[in-house]
N, C-alpha and C positions, 0 to 999 in steps of 0.2 A: 504494500500500500504506500502510495506517495506521501511524503511528509506534509506537503502543503494542502492536501485535501482535508477539509474539515466537515464535520457533521453538525448541523444545527439542531440544538435541543432546546427544550423549554423547562425552566425551573421556577419554582415559587418560593420566594423568600420574604421574610418580614420586612416592612418598610425601613426599619432602623438599619438593617444590614445593607439594604439598597442605597440608603443615604451615605453610609460609610464607604461602600464600593464606589459611588460617584465621586466622593471627596478624594479617595485614594487615586482614582482614575485621573482626575484633574491634576493632582499633585505629581503623579509619576509619568503622566502622558501615555499610560497603557489603557487599553480598553477594559471594560468590566469583564468581558469574556476571557481576556488574557489573564487577568488577575485571578479569576475563578479557576482557570485551567492550571495556572502555576500553583495555586493553593492545593488543588487536587493532586498534582504531581508530587508536591512536597509531602502531603499526607501519605500517599502510596509508598514513597521512598522510605518514610519513617516506619511504616508498617512492615515493609520488607526487611529493614534493618533489625527491627524487633524480632521478627520470625527467624532471621539468621542467627541472632544471639541465642534464642531459645534452642534452636537445633544444635548450635555449637556446644551448648551446656549439657546436652543429653548424654547419658551414659549408656553404653551398649553392653552391659554386663550379662544380659539375658540371651545373647547370641550363642548358638551352638558352637562347640569346638570343631576343629577341622575333622577329627575322627567322627563326630556326630554327623557332620555334613556328608562325609563319605558313606556312612551307613544309610542315611536318608536317600542319597542318590542311588545307592545299590538297590534299595527297596523300590524306589520309583522306576528304575530301569528294568527291574525284573517283572514289573507289571505291564510292560509294553508288549 
């Protein structure tokens, strides 16, 4: 998918958030759409980083040993 192709969506937000978006848009020179898109990208990046940290902290003590795997594979292959 080409990077410059965008999809138009519709969202409903409270008026206060819209006013803040308009103020930030004027201050930064970015469109409200760009501000929302950047905020969503930042949120998704943060979520990804949190999930990576959770996965990195996982312990894999419950994995079978190499001998157990060989035994499992032998049983599976004998059923073919």
